[in-house]
N, C-alpha and C positions, 0 to 999 in steps of 0.2 A: 504494499500499499504506499502511495506517495506521501512523503512527510507533509504534515499539516501544521508545522510550527508557525508558519506565516499567518494562517487564519486563526489557529487555536491558541497559539502562544506556546511558551516552553513550560513543561515538557510536552512533546508531541504524542499523538495517540500510539504510534509505534513504540517509542521509548517506554512508555507507561505499560504497554502491553508485555513487553519483554523485560522490564524492570532493569533498565540501565540508565546511566546519566545521559541526558539530552544536551548536546552541544551544537550550536549552529556551525555548519561547514561552509567553506567558501563557495561562492556560486560558479557552476560550470556551464551556465547557460550560454548559448551562442550569442555572439555580438548583436546579430539582428534582433533576437528576442529581447536583449537587454535594452536596446534602443527602443523597442516597442513599449517596454515597461516604463522606461524613463519618460516617453512621451504621454503615457497614460497618467503618470504621476504629476506631470506638468499640468495637464488638463484638470486634475483633482485640485491642485493648489491654486489655480487661476480662476477667479470668479468669472462667470460668462458675461458679465456686463462689461468687462474690461476688454479693450481692443489689443493689448500687448500681452506678451507672455514673460513670466519671470522664471528664474532658474528653478528647475525641479528639485524636489526633496529626495533624500536617499531612503532606502528601504526602511532603515531603522526609524527615520523620522516619520515615515507614513504610518507606522504602526504605533506611533506615539501621539497621533492626532486625537482631537477630542472625541470623534466618533469611534475611532479605534478599529473598526472592522474594515479590513481592506477590501473584502468581497462587496460589502455595501458601498464602499467608496468607488469600486469599479463600476457598479451600476449607476451611481450618481454621475460618474464621468461620462457615461454613455447619454444620459439625459442632458448633460451640459453641452456635449457635442451637438445634439439636436437643437438645443436651445440657442447655442452660439450661432449656428448657421442660419437661424431665423432672426435673432435679434440684431445681428450685424447688418441685416439688409434693411436700409431705411424705407425702401418702398419697392413693390414688385413692379419693375419697369417693363416687363414683358407680360402683358395680360394674356397672351396666348398660350403661355406655358405655366399654368396654374394647376395644382393638384387639389383635390378636395378630400378631406378626412373627417367623416362624420362622428358623432359621439360613440357609436358602436365599434369604431375602428380601434384596434389594439394600440396603435401609436398614440392615439389621443390620450391615453392614459399616462403617457410619459411626457407629454408636452403641457407646459403651463399656459401656453396660448389658448388651448381648447377651454380652459377654465375662464378665459377672458372673453369667450365668444368668438375667437377667431378660428375658422375652419379651412382656410384657404392658405395654401403653401406654395412658394415657387418650386417648379420642377427643376432638377439639375439639368445642366446642358449636356447634350450627348457627347460622348467622347469623340475626339477628333479622328475622322476616318483617314484613309489613304489619300495620297496627294491627288489621285485621280479623281474627278468628279464622280460621286456614287450615283448621280442621277443621269449620267450621260446617256445610258441606254434608254432610260425611260423617257428622257427628252427627245431622243431621236424618234421613238415610237409616237409620241405626242405630235411632234412636227409633222410626221407621215400622215397622221389622222387629221392635221389642219387645226389642231387645238389652240396654236399660238396665233392663228389668223384673227385679225381684227379689222373692222371696217376703216374707211378713211377717217382722218382726224375730224373733219367737219361732222360726219355722221356720228362719230364717237361723242363728240360734244352735245349733239342733239339728243342722243340716247341718254346720256347722264343728266342733262337738264330735265328731260321728260321723266326720268326715274325720280328725281327729288321733288318734282312738281306734283306727280300724280300717284306714285307708288309709296314713296317714303312716308307720307302721312299716315298710311295705314299700317305700315311695318317700319317703324322708325329705328332700325337696328344698325345704322351706319352713322358714325361720326362724320357728318358732311365736311366740316372744316378740315379734319385730318385726311379725309379721302381726296378731297379737291387738291390739297397741297401735295399728296403723293401723285395724283395723276398728272400734275404739271412738272414733277421731278423725274427726269430720265434716269437718275442715279439710284433712286429709291422708289420705284414704281409700286402700285398696288398689287395685291395678289391677282394672279391671272385667273384663278378659280372664282374669286369675287368678282372680277371685272366681267368675265363671260356670264356670270349669274345676273349681274346687273343689266347687261345687254338683254339677257333673255326676258327678265321681267318688264323692262321698258319698251321692248319691241311692240307689246300690245297697245301703248298709248302714244307712241311717237308719231309725229305728223309727217315724217319724210316719206314720200311715196315710193322711194327706191327700195324701201324695206317691204313692200306690199306686193302681193301676187296680182295678176291681171284682174281677179274679181274683187280686189280690195282687201282681202284677208291678209293676215301675217303668219299663216301657218308655215310656210316654207322657212322664213328667217327665224321664227321662234324655234322650230325643230333643229335648225342649224346650230343656234347658240345653245340649245339644250344638249345636243351631242358634244359640243366642245366642253361645256361646263362638266358634263358628266364624265368625259374622258379624264380631265384633271382630277376629279374626285375618285375614280376607279383606280388611278395610277398612285394614289396617295401622295401626290405631288405637294400638297399643302400641309404644313406642320403646325401652323398657327390655329388653335382650337376655336378662338373667336371668329376667324376668318372662315373656318369650316362650318360653324353654326350658321353664320350669316348667309353663307352660300346655300346651305341646305333649305333654309326658309325661302330664299328666292327661287331655287329650283322647284320647290313644292308650290310656288305661285303659278307654275306652268300647268295648264290644263288643256293640252293640245294632243296628247297621245290618242291612238284609237283603240287598242285593245285594253289600255289601262287608263281610260280617260277619268274614271271616277276613283281610281286607286292612287295615282301618282301623288297628288297632294297630301293625302292622308300618310302615305309611306314615308315621304320625305319629311314631313312635319313630325312624325313619330320619332324618326331617327334623330332629328335635330334635338327634340326634347331629351332623348337618352344622352347625347353627347353634352348637352347643357348641363344635365344633372351630374354628369361625371366630372365636369369642371366646377361644380358647386354653384352654378347660377340660381339654383332654387333656394340658396341660403343667403342670408343677409351679409353684404360686404361691408357693413359700416365700420366694423373693427378690423378689417383686413388691411394688408400693406399695399393694396391697390391705390393708385393715384385717384383723386377726385373725379378726374375726367373718365377714367375706366369704370369707376363705380357707377356713375351715372349711366354709361352706355350699358353695362351689364343689366341694370334695372330695366332699361328700355327693351333690351333683348328678351329678358325673361318674361315680361308682361306682354310682348308681342307674341311670344309662343303661347302664352296663356289664351290670348284672343284667338289665335289660329286653331288652337286645340278645341275650344268651345264651339266655334263656327263649323269646323269640319265634323265635329260630333253631331251637331244639328243637321248639317247637309246631308251627310252620308249615313246617319244613323249608327254611327260607330261609338264604342265607349270612349268616355273622357280619359285622357292619359294623365293629366296633371291633377294631383290632389293637393288642394291648398293647405290641408292639414300637415303635409310634409314640407311646407315651405314657410320661411319667416322673412321673406323679402318685404321690405317696406312698400307701402302703396306708392305708385308712381306720382310725382308732383311736377309742378311747372319748372322748378329749377333743374330737373333732370334733363331738360332740353338745352340748358345752357352749356355751350361747348367752349367757352373761355378757358385758357390754359394759364398758369402762373406766368405773369409778365408778358402774356400775349393774348389780346382780345381777339375774339373770333370775328371774321369778316362776313360771316353768315348768321346774322341773328335769327332766333326761332321765329317762325311764323306764328302769330297768336291763334289763327284758325286752325292750323295744323295741331297746335299743342292741345287746345281744348277739344278738338275732335277726338284725339287719342285718349285723353283723360276720360271723357264721357263714354267712349267705346269700351274701354277697360271696366268701367263701372257697370255698363250694360251687360257685358259678357259674365260678370259676376252673377247677376240676376238670372241670366240665361242658364248658367250652369247649375244653379239651384232648381230651376224649373225642370231641366233635364233629369236631374238626380232625383227629384221628389215625384215627378209625374210620368217620365218617360224610361226610367231604368228598369231593369228586371227586379231590382231590390224593391221598388215601389210597387211593381205589379204582384210580386208575391207577398208582400207585407199588407197591402191594402187592396182588398177585393173591389172596393168602390173608391172612386176618387174622393179624396178629402177636400171638401169645399172651403174648409178654412185655409188650407194651403193655397187654393186658387185665389181666395180674396186677399191673403198676405202678399202673394206675388203681384197681384193686381195693384195693390197699394204700393209696393216697392217700385213698380214700373211708373205709376203715377207720380211718385216722389222724384224719381229719375228725370221724368219729363219736365217737371216744374223747376228742377234745379239747373237745367241747361243754361250755360251762358248765352247772352244775346247773340254772340258771333256764330253760334251753331244751333240756334233755335229757329225753327220754321216760322214762328209767330213774330219774329223781330225784323224790322226793316234794316237793322245793322248786320244782318246775318251774311255769311259767306254762303252764297246760294248753292254751290255745288257740295261742299262738305256738309253743310246742314242737311241737305237732302239725302246724301249717302248715309249719314248717321241715323236719320229718322226712317229710312227704309229698313235698316236693321231693327229699329225699335218696333215698328208696326209688324214686322215679320215675327219678332218675339211675341208680340201681343197675340197675334193669330195662332201661334203655337200654344200659348197658355189656354185660350178659349177653345181651340180645336180639340185639345186633349179632353176638355170637359164635355164637348159635344159627343165625342166618340166614346165617353165612359157612361153617359146617361142614356139608357135604352128604354127601360120599362116605366120610368117615372112620367108624371103628368107633363105634357109638352110645355106647359108655362115654365117649368124649370129651365128650359132651354133658352128661354127668350132673352135674358141678359147677356149670356155668352154669345148667343147668335147675333144679336145686335152689335156687340163690341167687335166680334170677328169680321163681320161684313163691313163695318165702318173702317177697321184697320186695312181690310183688303182694298177698299176704295181708296185710302190714302196712298197705299203702295201703287196702285194703278195710276193715280194722279202724279205721283213723283216720277215714275218711269215715263209718263208721257211728257213731263217737263224735260226730262233728260233727252228724250227723242226730239223735242221741238228745237232745243238749243244745240243739238248735235253732240251731245256728251255721253250717250250710252256706251260708246266704245272706250271711254275713260273710266267706267265703273269697274270696280273689282268683280270677280266671277260670282260673288255671292249674290249679285243682282238676279241671276238666273233662278236661284232658289226663291228669292222674294217674289219674283214674278209667277213662279209656279205655285207658290203658296197662295197668292191672290187669285189665280185661276181656280184652284181647288175651292176656295171659299165661295167664289162667285158661282161655280157650278153647283155647289151645295145649296146656295141661295135660290138658283133657279129651279132646283128639284124639290125643295122642301119648304119653300116660303111662297105663299100666294103672291101672284103678280099684282094683287090689289093692295098689298101691304104698303103702307106709307114708308116703311123702313127699307123697302126693296130698292136696291141700287143695281140696275142691270148693265152689264158690260158686254161689249161686242168681242167675240173671239178674235176677229181680225186684228184688233188693237194688240193683242198678245202676239199673234203671228208676226206682224210688222216689226214689233220691238225684238222679237227673238231673232228674226232674220238679220236685223242690224247687229245684234249682240254676236251672232254666230261668225261674223267676219273677224272678231276678236277672239272670242271663245268658241271653239268648235262645238262644245257641248250644247250651246244654244240651238244648233241645228237638230240635234237628237231630239231635245225637248220640244222644239217647234213641231216636228213630225207626230210626237206623241199628243200634243195639244190638239192638232187638227183631227187626229183620229178620234179622240174622245169627244171633241165638240160636235163632230159630224154625227156620232153615234147617239148622242144625247138630243141633239136639236132636231134632227131629221128622222130619228127612229131607225136608222139604218143598222143592219146587223153586219158585223165584221164576217165576211164569208170567204176569206182568202183560203181557208183550209178547214178541215173537219177534225182538227186536233182536239183533245179533251180540253185544252185550255180555252180554245175559241168557242167550243160548245158551252163551257161554263160562262163565258160572256154573254152568249145568246139567252141562257137560262136566266141569268141575273138581270138582263135588260128588260125582261118581261114583267118586272115588278111595277106596280102602280108608283108613278113618280112622287105623289104627294102623300103617300102613306108613311106616316111617322114610324111604323113598325119595320120599315125597310131602310132605315138610315144605314145600318151596317151593311145590308145587302148592296145598297147603292154605292158605298165606298168600295166594297169588294169588286163590284162591276167595274167601277172606275180603275181600280188597281189592275184588274185583269185586262181591260182594254188598253191601259197604258203599257202594260208589259207586252201584250200581243202587238201593239204598234211598234214598240221598241224592237221586237224580234223581227217583224216585217221590214222595218227600216234597216235593221242590221244586215239582213240578207241582201237587200237592194244595195247598200253601200259596199258590201263585199264584192257584189257583181261589178259595180262601177269602178272599184279601185282595186283590181286584182293584184297590183305591184306592192300594195301595203299589206302589213300583217293583218289577218282576218280578225274582225270583231267576234267576242264571245257572247253568244246570245244568252246563255244561262246567267251570266253576271248581271247584265242589264235588266233582265226580267226580274231577278231577285231584288235588285236595288229598287225598282219601282213598286214592286209589291210591299217592300219594307217601308217605303215612304208613305203609302197609304194606310199602313199599320194593319195589314191583314197577313195571314199565314199563306204558304204556298198552296 
């Protein structure tokens, strides 16, 4: 057994066992081990708060310290090494290389910073590689794929200006001051992954006609920038975590694929949330060593992910990914949009309309998340057999309070409003209101019809407001600048209006009848920017024709279409057939989507084929019925 005189003291365990005198022998350790031990003793004797080292103590001195136990001192020295590496760093200068260690992490037990609330740590720099560029092969592959190609400088300028004018207010994830400085600096340019992602997002809203196809759409250029950005992502070309998260959010902005038109946005946003949580963006950075500028940017990125998560959960019927119970990030405020740096004022002051739009947008998404959780989740359906009317009233009150607290610059009722951003914000508000009352309509089946009147009236009025907002966008030529969520808002209004035509008497003073052609023309215009609009347009035409003229969908004798014909035979004004009518609408929509899919596959044989089953499932899920 090795002598334990150093840890136990004299006599050691061996000498006591064999009953001999215990004497310390001269050390025969190798020089390297002695040097390591001396270095360890130096760390023990040097307080972690001091930047310089003092001469180390000898072994005998170490055993005579106040705490006395060299083993415990060795553990303390390990803690000191960790603390010293953090405390010596005045600030985290590279926000893209930050590690997150939560409370359950074992290392947090050894660090005092975690006791002060800091959970973000700078990641060590990777070891220097060989002299040859390690990315040389990857760069050649990317060059062959055209990933480094960018448009002429004038078009790039227009794309970037369009991005910050029309995309950035909805997803304020980029420090505009810092990015524009990099964009003009040939020696320190921005990330190519991020640049191509910005081009991808702004292609939809840029006025330059050279980016558009012959039919006025942006499909070709959007797909080109998508492939370039995805090439950089697949090659792991970017090492900055913040740039990766920003790019993933913007790639998820793209809804132009064919076979995955409804999946791309959700998949990219989900991946962005995972990477952001890995960096600790879901935790407060108030006590971290990040700079003030980076702290503000991180908050904006996190709350942007939150809004994207809630809207995609609503649009696609997917589970919400972000649980606010796991996050302690402070609510975003006006000053988080201030991009001034120490000793350098920003040349791009924040736009008050953009700031207030996003602040109210986040607040609205909080309410939306509660509605989805309390009324549309599986937990709610299994816990409550009937819809809790108290929840409906509570959320209705929260929405009314949100509407009343909107600043004048983003309020539809104020002459001082920014017309576009106030309209975009309230289109989301009225869509949320429709969701709240649509859930109540679908839950109440056997009660007296009078119970439906308040929710029915509120839903119809909200749908009318959505229709009016979209008509205003169309009149001013701004539909193509709207985010893709406008398609869901329009579809929601259509469903409510069709419900009204079926189950509300035409003599009712509250009846507000809409013309299907208004939806078709709007969707046709939207489809030039968002290809999904074309699919929805085909679906609306089929459903409207089936309802208004009594036509049967007779393209096939499949069980699905037979089901449509059976359901369409119900009396339109019979309250007992509310659910049957919605089921018929769902089946007709699914059938129309399937027929349109077959036709699209025939017209575009060179593109990947659309999957009929996925679209049918999505429309059935939207109407809230089973297969």
